[in-house]
C-alpha positions in Angstrom: 105.4 125.7 109.3 109.1 125.7 108.5 110.5 127.1 105.2 111.3 123.8 103.6 107.9 122.5 104.1 106.2 125.7 102.7 108.6 125.5 99.7 107.8 121.9 99.1 104.1 122.6 99.3 104.4 125.6 96.9 106.4 123.4 94.5 103.8 120.6 94.6 101.1 123.2 93.7 103.3 124.6 91.0 103.8 121.2 89.5 100.0 120.6 89.6 99.4 124.0 87.9 102.0 123.0 85.2 100.1 119.6 84.7 96.8 121.3 84.4 98.3 123.8 82.0 99.6 121.0 79.8 96.1 119.4 79.8 94.5 122.7 79.0 96.9 124.3 76.4 97.9 121.2 74.6 94.8 118.9 74.9 91.7 120.8 75.5 92.3 124.0 73.5 93.3 122.1 70.3 90.3 119.8 70.7 88.0 122.8 71.2 89.6 124.7 68.3 89.1 121.7 66.0 85.5 121.3 67.2 84.8 125.0 66.5 86.3 124.7 63.0 83.8 121.8 62.3 80.9 123.7 63.6 81.8 126.9 61.9 83.6 125.9 58.7 83.9 129.6 57.5 86.0 130.4 60.6 88.3 127.3 60.1 91.0 129.7 58.9 91.2 131.0 62.5 92.4 127.6 63.7 96.2 128.1 63.4 96.2 131.8 64.5 94.1 130.8 67.5 96.4 127.9 68.5 99.6 130.0 68.1 98.1 132.7 70.2 97.1 130.2 72.9 100.6 128.7 72.9 102.1 132.2 73.2 99.9 132.6 76.3 101.0 129.2 77.5 104.7 130.3 77.1 104.1 133.4 79.2 102.4 131.2 81.9 105.2 128.6 82.0 107.8 131.4 82.2 105.9 132.8 85.2 105.7 129.3 86.7 109.5 128.9 86.2 110.2 132.2 88.0 107.8 131.1 90.9 109.7 127.8 91.1 112.9 129.8 91.6 111.2 131.8 94.3 110.1 128.5 96.0 113.7 127.2 95.9 115.0 130.3 97.6 112.2 130.0 100.2 113.4 126.5 100.8 116.9 127.7 101.5 115.5 130.1 104.0 116.4 133.1 101.6 112.8 134.5 101.3 113.7 138.1 101.4 116.4 138.7 98.8 116.7 140.8 95.8 116.4 137.7 93.4 113.0 137.0 94.9 112.0 140.7 94.4 113.2 140.5 90.7 111.3 137.2 90.1 108.0 138.6 91.4 108.5 141.7 89.3 109.0 139.5 86.3 105.9 137.3 87.1 103.9 140.5 87.4 105.1 141.7 83.9 104.4 138.3 82.4 100.8 138.5 83.9 100.4 141.8 82.2 101.8 140.5 79.0 99.4 137.6 79.1 96.5 140.0 79.5 97.7 142.2 76.7 97.9 139.1 74.5 94.3 138.0 75.4 93.1 141.5 74.7 94.9 141.5 71.4 93.3 138.3 70.4 89.8 139.6 71.4 90.4 142.8 69.3 91.4 140.7 66.3 88.3 138.4 66.7 86.2 141.5 67.1 87.5 142.9 63.8 86.8 139.5 62.1 83.3 139.6 63.5 83.7 136.4 65.7 83.6 138.2 69.2 80.3 137.4 70.9 79.0 138.5 74.3 80.0 135.4 76.1 83.6 135.5 74.7 83.8 139.2 75.5 82.8 138.4 79.1 85.4 135.7 79.3 88.1 138.1 78.0 87.0 140.7 80.6 87.3 138.0 83.3 90.7 136.9 82.2 91.9 140.5 82.0 90.7 141.2 85.6 92.6 138.1 86.9 95.8 138.9 84.9 95.6 142.5 86.1 95.0 141.3 89.7 98.0 138.9 89.6 100.2 141.6 87.9 99.5 144.2 90.5 99.8 141.7 93.4 103.1 140.5 92.2 104.5 144.0 91.7 103.4 145.0 95.1 105.0 141.8 96.6 108.1 142.6 94.6 108.3 146.0 96.2 107.7 144.6 99.7 110.3 141.8 99.2 112.8 144.3 97.9 112.2 146.6 101.1 112.5 143.6 103.3 115.7 142.4 101.5 117.3 145.9 102.0 116.4 145.9 105.7 117.7 142.3 106.1 121.0 143.4 104.4 121.3 146.5 106.7 120.6 144.2 109.8 123.2 141.7 108.6 125.9 144.4 108.3 125.2 145.7 111.8 125.6 142.4 113.5 
């Protein structure tokens, strides 16, 4: 598959992820938080802190998607191995770690308030594993892309 087709497919998948994110962060989460506030009136005060926390996580996710879109654009111009892609992958990795740290901070806060149950703790653990996996993978790719970019630059200078 040529670079333009790969880049186009990656951009379609990114747009689909952005749409799913909009539905999740701006429709499902507020609805679920409102439902929880009705079911547990004594925890209704957590509504706005919870929504703001989720929107901060959404911001990190959309910043990462923006960086990935830039990577896809450079892939489409047949510039896959460049310093910019290495930096973008490093930023995506750092945003994944920030997302995981935000989720962990929210879980600790809920734990101190007495609202962290076993199912939610398992979900937090699952999200932390995914965030850490994405972060480590992106940092490894950043290193590999950076090395490839340096090799490409050296080869371009010798020709």
